[in-house]
N, C-alpha and C positions, 0 to 999 in steps of 0.2 A: 503493499499499499503506498502510496505517495502522497502527502499532501504540502499545500502551499500556504502559510498564515501571513495574511497581508499585515496585520497589524504591526507584527514584530518582524517581517519579510524574511521568515524562514522555511526553509524545506526539510521536511521530515521524511526519511523512508524508513519505513517499518517493516520488519520480516517477524515471523514467529517467534525469535528469541532476540532481537538486536533491533536497535535504534542506530541511525543514520542520523543525522543533522547538521547544516550550515545554514548561513544567512549573509544579507545583504546588507554591507556597514553604509555609512553617511555618503560614501562616493559610490555606492552601489557595485564594490567590489564582492565577491563570496569569499568568505572566510566560514573556514571548519569550527565547528563547534562540539560536538561529539560521536563517540562510535564506540557501542559495546552494549551491553545486556539492556534488554528492553525497557524503556521507562514508561510509568504508568502515565504520567503527563510531561510527553514531550513539548508540550506549547511553552512550558514554562522556561524551558532553554533558550537565553540569549547569548549573544556576542559579551566577551569581556570588554571589549573596547570598540567604538563604532567610527572610531577616527584612525585611519591608517596613516596620516601624514606624520603622526609622532614617530613612525619608525626611520624616516631621515634624522631625527636629533636625539633618539635614544636608544641604546643600542640593546635594552632589554625588551624594549618593543619590537626591535626589527627580530631579535631571536624567536620573541613569542607570535610572532605575524603568520597566522596560518590560512594562506590562500589555498583555496578549493584546488586550483590549477595553477601551481606555483612557475611564476613568470622569472625570467632572467630580465634585471632591471635594478634600478636605484634602491639601495637600502638593503638588496635582498642578498645572502651570500651563501645561503644553504643551496643545496642540489635544485637545479630547476627542474619543471615539467617540460617546459617550451622555451627555446631559445631561435629567436628570428633575426635575421639581416635583413633590413630596408632596402629599397632602391637607393638611398642615401647615404649608405653604410651604416647606420644608429642600427645598433640591437639590443635597445630597451624596449620593453613591451609593457603597456598598460591596459588590461582588460577589464572591461566594466560591462556591468547588466544592461542586455538590449532587449531581451525578450526571452519567455519562456511556454512550455507547452506540456501539461501533464495529459496523457492517454492512456487510460487503463496504469499498467505496472509502468510506463517508461514517461522519462522527465528527458525533456530536452532543454538544456539553458543555454541560450547563446550570449556570448560575451563580445564586447566589439572593442578594437582601439582604434579610436575614430579618427587619431592624426593621420593615421596609415590606411585606413579602408581594409583593414581585416576583422574577418568575424572567426571565433573559435566556439563551435556547439559541444557542450558536454553533455553526452547521452549517458543517462542512468537507466537500469532494468533492475526491480527488486522481483526476485524469485520468495516469495513470501513464506512458503511452505518448506525451504529448502536454506533458509539463514543466509542468503545469496546475493551480490549485489554486481551486475555487471558494467563495465564501465567501459569509454572509450571516446575520443575525441575527432572531431572533424576541423580542420583548418583552411578556411576558404580565403583566397585572396580578392578583395573587393575593389580593387585599381590598380597601383603600379605591382610590377614581379616583387615578388619577397621570396628569400631563401630560409627555408627550414635548416636548423643545423642541429636540432634537437626537438623530439617529441614524442613525450610518454604517454604512455595509454591514460594513466592515472597515477595520482599519489593520494595517499591516505594517512591521517594524523593518529596516533595511541596517544590514549590518555596517560596523562603530564603526572610527574614525579613518580614513577615506576621505573624499574630496571626489566629488560626483556631480554631474550635470547633467541634464536634463530636456528630452525633446522633445516638442510637442505639436504639435497642431494647430490651426490657427485661420484665419479668413478672414472671407469674407462672401458676399453672393449674387453668382454668378459667380466669385468666386475663393475656391473653398473649399480645404481641405486644404493651406494652405501651411505648411509645417513652422518651428518656432522651436525655438532653442535655448535655456535659461537655466540658471547655475549655481544649484544649491540651495543660498541663503543660510544665514547665523547667523540666522533668523527664519522667517518663512514667506512662501512663495510657493504663491499661490493663484488657481485658474481655476475658472471658475463660471459659470452662467447663471441666468438669474433670466425668461426668455421664456416658461415654463411651456409653452408648446405644441410645444416643441422642444427637444432636447438641443444642436444646433447650428444654425449653421456656425461660429459666432463663436469659440467653443470647443467641442472634441469630448471626450467622456470615453472618452479613451483617450490613454496616453503611454506612453512607455519612458525607462529612467533606466539610465545607463552610469556607471563611474570614471573621472575625469577624467585619471586618471593610468596607465590600462590602457586603450589605444586599442580603440574597438569599431567594427568595417566591416560590409561586407555581409554576409562570410564567416567574420568572425574575431572573437574577444573575448566578454566577459560582459555579459549583457544584461537588466535585470528589466524588465517591461511589464505593463501593466494594463487593465481595459476594465471598464465598467458597464454592466450589461445594464438600462437606464433610458432614456425616452425624453423626461425631462422637466429641470426644474431640476437640475444636479447639483452636486457641489464636491469638487475635489479639492485637497487642501494635502499640500504637500510641505516638511517641516519639519526644519531642523537646531538643536537647543536648545545650550545652554551646554557642555555636556560633549562635545558633536560628534556626538550621539545624533541619526540619521537617521530619520523614520518620513514615512510614506504614509498618508495618511485620504483614502477615498473613499467617496460617498454622495450621497443626496438632498441637495438646496440645504433647508434648513429657514428661509432667511430668510423672515422675516414668515409662519411657519408653526409651528401647534403641533396637535398630537394628543392627544386625551383619553382615555384607557380605563376602561373599569370595570370591575369585578370580572368576571374569566372571559374579558375582552377583549384581542385581540393583535393586534401590529403586526408584520408580516414587511417588513425592507429589501430593496430591490433586490439580486439576485445580482452580487455583484464578482468578477471572475476575473484573478488574479495568475498570472503566467509567469516561467520563466527560461530563458533561452538561452546556453550556453557555445558555438555557433557563429556569433554576431553575428545579424544583422537576419535573413538568411536562414533562420537555425533558426525563429526567432520567426515568421517569416510561414508558414512551412512548419505549423508548430503551429497557428497561428489558423486556417488553411485546412481542415486536418483536423479542427478542431473545428466548424468551421461546416460543412463535408460532411458526417461521419459522426456528429455529436451534435445540430445546432441546424436543418439543412434539412429540410424535408419531403421524405420519401423518392420518393415517387411525381414529385415535379416535378424533383429534383436528380439522377437518374438518367437523365434523358431533354435531348439538348441543348435550350436556348432558343431558341424561334422567332424566325422575324425578323419584324420589326413595320413596317408600313406605319402613320404615325399622321397625324392629319389638322391638328396644330396650326401646325408652321412655315409649311406653304404656302398655309393658308387662314385660321388664328386664328378670327374668330368666323364667318367666312363659308360657313358651311355649310349645307347642305339636302338632301333626299331625292334629288333628281333627281342632282345633283352627285356623291354619296356611293354611289350604286347605280352611277354609270359608273365612277367609281374602282374600284368591287370588281373588275370585270374586268381593268382595267389592273394591280390589285395581285398579281392570282393570277398573271398573264401574266408580270411582272417576276420572281416567284420568290419574294415574301414569303409569310409563311404567318400572320400574323395581322393583322387589320384593327383599327384602333382609332380611335374616335371621340373626339376630346380635348376640352376645354372649346368651350361655345356651343351646345349642344345643347336646353337647358332652354329652358320658356317667355318670351320676353321678351331671352333673351341673345343679343343681338346685339352687344352690349359689356360691359363689366365693370361698370356700374351695375345691372344687374337679373338675377334669374335665380336666384341661390344662395337654397335654401330650397325653390324650388317644383320639384321634383324630377320633372317631368312634361315630354315632348317638346313643343317649340313645335309648337303647332297650325296655323301656316299654314306653316312649312318642313318640318315631318314631320307632314301630316296623317294619314299611317298609323300614327304612333307608329314605333318604331325596330326593332320586331319584324320586320318585312320586310325591312329593312338586315339584320341579323342571319340571317335565313335565306338571303338572297341570298351571304354570306359561307361561310355553311356550304356551300351547294350548289357554289360553287365551292373548295372544301375548304380554307378559310381557317377560322382561328378568329376570334372575335369580341371585341373588348373595349369599355369605356366609361370615362370620365373622370367622378371624382366629387369634391366637397371638401366632406363631411358636418359639419364642425363651422363652417360659414361661413353668413353669411345677408347678403341684400342687405335695405336699409330699405324698398326699394319692393316688396317680395315679399308674398304672401297670408298666408306663414306668420309675417312680422313683425306683420302685419296681426290675426292671430288669437291670436298668443302673443310680445307685445310682451317680456313680463317672462321671457323665454327669454334674451334679449340681455345680455350683460355690457355695463353700464355705469351709472352715477351718476345719481341724480336732481337731484343739485345740481351736476353739471359738463355741459359740453357733450361729447357723443359725439366721439370720436375714429375716424377711418376710416383704412385702408389698402387702396389697389385697391377705391376705394368698397363697403367691405365691414365689416360688423360680425362678431362670434363668440359664437356660440353658448356656452351655459353647460354644458359637457358634465359638470360636477361634479353636476347635478341627475338624478337618475334618470329623471324625463320625457322630459328631451332626449335622455337616452341611449336610451331604450325608441323614442322616434322616430327616432331616426339608423338604430339597428338594423334596425327595421320596413321603414324607407325602402331600405335596402343590401340585404336580404334580397329585398325586393319588384322592385327592379332587376334584380337577378343573376337571379333566378326567370322575371319576365316577358320578360326581353329574351333568355335563354337564353346568359349571358354565359360566356364562357372565361376572361375576363382582367378585371381591375378595377385601374383605375388611381386611387389616392387621394392626393388632392394636400392642399396645405396652405397658403395665400399672405399670412398676416400673423399677428404677434404680439399677444400679450394685453396691453393698455395699463391695462384696467381689473379690478377682480376680484369676486367675489362677497365676501360678508362673513362665509364661514366660515372659520375658523380653519384648517382643513385644504384649503383649496379648492385650491390647486397641485397637490396631491397626489392628489386625488380626480380633478381635470380629467384630469391624465395616465395616471392608473390606468383611467380609463374608457376612453380612447382608444387604450389597450393591449387593455383587454378587449374591444371592439369588433375589433379586428384578430383576436385570439383566437378571438373566436365565429367571424368569418368563415374563418379557417383551420382551424377544428373540423368546422363544419358543410358547407365545399365545400372537401374537402382537393385536388379537382383543380382548382379554381379559381386561376390564374396571378395573382398579385396584385404590384402595382407600386406602392411606397412612395415618393412622390414630396412635397417640401415647397419649392416655391419653387426647385427645384433639389435641393441635397444637405443639408437642414437637418436630415433627420431618418435621416441615414447615421449610425445608431449601433446598438450591440448590443440595444438594447430592443426592437426592432422587428422584427429581422433573421430569427428563426425564425419569423415569418409572414409573411415576404414570398418572393418569387422574382426580386425585380429592384428594384434602388434607384434613382432619380433620382440620378445622380452630379453632374450640374449642368446648370441651364439653359443652360449656354455651350457652344456646340457648335462654336465657333471651333477649329481643327484644332492651332494653334500653342499655344491657352490649354491645350487637352485636353491635350496632352503632358506639362503639369504637373500637371493635374488627376489624371491617371491613376495618376500613381505615386504620390501621397499616398493616392488611393481604395484601389488594390491591396495598399499595406500593410495594411489592415484586412479588405479583403474581397477575395474571388476575382473577377477580373475578368468572367467571367458575368454577376455582378450590374451593372455599369456599365451605368445605362440613361440614357436621354435622350430628348424627343420627336422626335429626328431625329439620329442618328450621322452617316448624310447627309444634312445640312441644305442650303439654298438659301446661295449662294455670291455676294457676301459674305453671311455670317451676320446675320440681323437685330438689330440694335441693338449689336454688338458689335464694336469696331476697323474695321469696312469692310474688312477682308481679303479680298482675294480671293484662292481655292486652287483647284487643280484637282480634279476629280471622283473621279479616282485614287486621290489623296492622301487625299482624303476617306472614300471607300470602305475603302480597306487600313486607315485608322485604326479604322474600324467595326468591322472583324474584332476588333478588341484588347479589346471588349467586348460587351453586347448586341447587336446591330447592330438598326438601324432606320434606315428611309428617311424623310424629312420634306421631299422638293421636291414641286413641282408636276409631278406626272406625266402630267396632262391637257395640259398647256401645252410638256413639255419638248421639248427638241431630240431627235431619234429617235436621233442617235447618243449623248447622255447616258442615254436609257434603255438602248441596247443594252450601253453599257460597265456599267451598273449591273446588267443582267442577268447580264452575263459575273462580274461581279464576285461575285456572291450566288451563282451555281452553283460559283462555286471555293470560296468561302468555307464550304459545305454539306460539301466533301469535308475540310476541316481542322477544321472546328467540334467533332466528337467529342473531340479533342485538345485544343481551346482550352478547352471547359466541361468538362473533368476534370483540370485542371492547376494545376501550381504556377508562379508568375509570378517570374520572376528578371530583375530590371534588370541586363542587364551594361553598359550605359552609360547614364547618366542624363540626361535632357535640359536639365535645371536645371543642371546642371554641365559638361556638355560640348557642348551643342548638337545633339548626335545621341543620338537614345535607338535603342539596341537592347535589345530585350524578348524573351527567352525564355520560351516556354510550353513547359514540360516535362508530358508526360502522368505524371500522378501514378504510374504504376508504373514509370516512365523508360524506356518503350520506344520512344517517338516524341517529337519537339518540333518547335515552328514557332518562327522566329526574325523577328521582325518589326526592320526598321531604318528610323527617319525622320529626315530632317536637314532643319535650316532656319536660315538667318541663319549659316551658317559662313562664315569667312575661311580663306584659303588657309593650309594647313600644319596645320590643326584635323581631318584625319582620322583616325577610329582604326582603327588597324591589326590587331594580333593579338589575337583575342577569346578566352576561355577557357569553354567551356559548363560549365553546373551540370546537376546532377540525373540524369544518364544513368547506365545500367549499366556499370560498368568494363570488365568483360571481353565485352562484346556488343558485335556489328559493327552500324555505323551507316552509310546511303546517303546522302552530303550533296552536293548540285551534282555527282554523278556518279564521286563519288570513295567509296571503301569504308574507314572509319578505325573503329577501335576507341573505346566512352567513354572508356576510360583516357587515350587521346592525346586526344581530343577536349576532355576537362576538365582533362589536366594541361599539355600543349601548345597547344590550341586549334588555331585556322586562321586565314590570314592574310585578313582581312575584304578587303580594297582588291584582293587577288590574286582573291577571287571575283568581285568587282564591275568587272573589267577591259573587260570585254565593254559595260558602261554608259557606262565613261568612258576613253577610248582614251588621255588623258594624264593617267591618275587620279595618277600621281606629283607633276605640277605644279600641277593644278589641284583646286579644292575642288569637295566634292559641291554645294554651293551650295544654294538653295531649293526648298523642297516635295519631295524625293527620298523615295521609298519603295520598299522591296523586301522581300518574303518568301522566306525561305529554310526548307525543308522538311528535318528529319531523323528520317530513317526506320530502322525496324528493317531491317536486311539482309536481303532473301529467302536463303533457304538454296539454293545452287547445285547 
């Protein structure tokens, strides 16, 4: 709900649990007043000072000056949200109220710099039941040309007089989603990326902020959080100034970037989403999932369980050809999988990573009949069919490079830089974008694809000379994803970027699966999954093979049981990635059994909230509860590895159930109230597995599934 009080000139944005308030001062500058727990009488809130000119003469007033969208200008020394260069070289900006409109849950507040004929419209959208607010800005030149040197999506202020700490995810290839916590210092704490082609995985455009003196746990306490719907260079700044004022600024990273706007032209920042939870991390996660399930996801796809994949990459890498894949299809169907995906290696000359990128046609020797016969064979066996592509990349040996060397990002005065023997196409060019769009459309239609896996395996090192190159590159990548989603609404799309480099909110609404990581080592996955599931429903957690070869290629050399890998595969979007043409029949049968069972619980898992009852990172035992979003059924996964004596988890309390409903769990009938408040003794439930469970540890590679079902009426 959004309201405007004419008497006090205040804007009030209310959600279920929060209030966000700002007002106009005497000069009609919007200043922030409050963001936090919902107020019973928000109309009582007013500005501390209505005259902002004091900031020019008083350092204290300057530091407490809380612009709703901070401008670069006189007397303002903190991080700005907008910095412009006008035609006369002046960069000082003054934005004052011009008009506003409120339509349902959207506020559009237009500010103007009258001297330079410039409008900035701040857009707010309130998600009442989700305790979230969407924000972005639209900058419009109404006269002379203006240059944007910085334009954040939004800034927010937190209550003063408190110390805060921020949690962000950082990592690298194979080590994504590692949580790090830092105190917000006097000064600035900055997290940013400059790799252009992705927002992650080294930093992720997502954060949580908590008060250091008021503990916030999984189920208790206040929590602010935010995310940016952008898949390129971003910059998040957490700042405490001399007066103790704490501000968060989020948006595009304008490092080495400028945008020129001519009269009538506009620039729209990506959307930032801020949220507030008064019930800890659990409340935040539920809100984020509801946003993704109800607002962002493609309805035709999210309402159905995600299919079980067989992917060719882990077992065969580049060693694929028509005869082998045709033989595989019968085995894949018999296994119980539902989607057959040809990964990297199908293109002309693509027998290693030195050729094939750019020439998006099947290799004539290995696929003499093209890919359509394989697609039709898969469809005849009742399988969906999918294909891997990497549209942004090119090998120098390709025919495309010979035809269009000017499309490649490189410097005439420098040696080319290579990663994985590949170069990057200049997606900021319209002709490159058109080529990529036509290529992807052709592949989808010619091969009757049900599934497209879009990969990205290197970062940008050379740039175009365009001043807004990095923004245009990112916008065109997101534009092509949007095109595919809108033109082929039933196509399933996997967002992959050498693992989880594009696990961000910019591409989420265009995808049905996100490659969580290239790391399929099950012990590593226990850590990766908890971070991933804080931002995205587990059904999106992809990879080329949840049930991968053991030991998993190139990581750790750790040997793990098939049952452990298969059970862990159920916690995401399950995929199989071992050589079923050569596998032991016992392994085939075990996998078939696990898949058959998985299908019985998949409807719960793929429409659920994720509750980590015990974190593997903290306890060496992961206990993950997947509770159906209506609260009627749940599935509990238990994974243990690396325990020593005495570390067993005993009593656990379930979450998200209906208090007065009766549930069946391991042959017992208990109310949701009892299961959530008292819980049940886990070790007592596992006594059949461990006759001496009080004295002996669970040990390594232990897994178990416990179903919690709505009790049938007797």
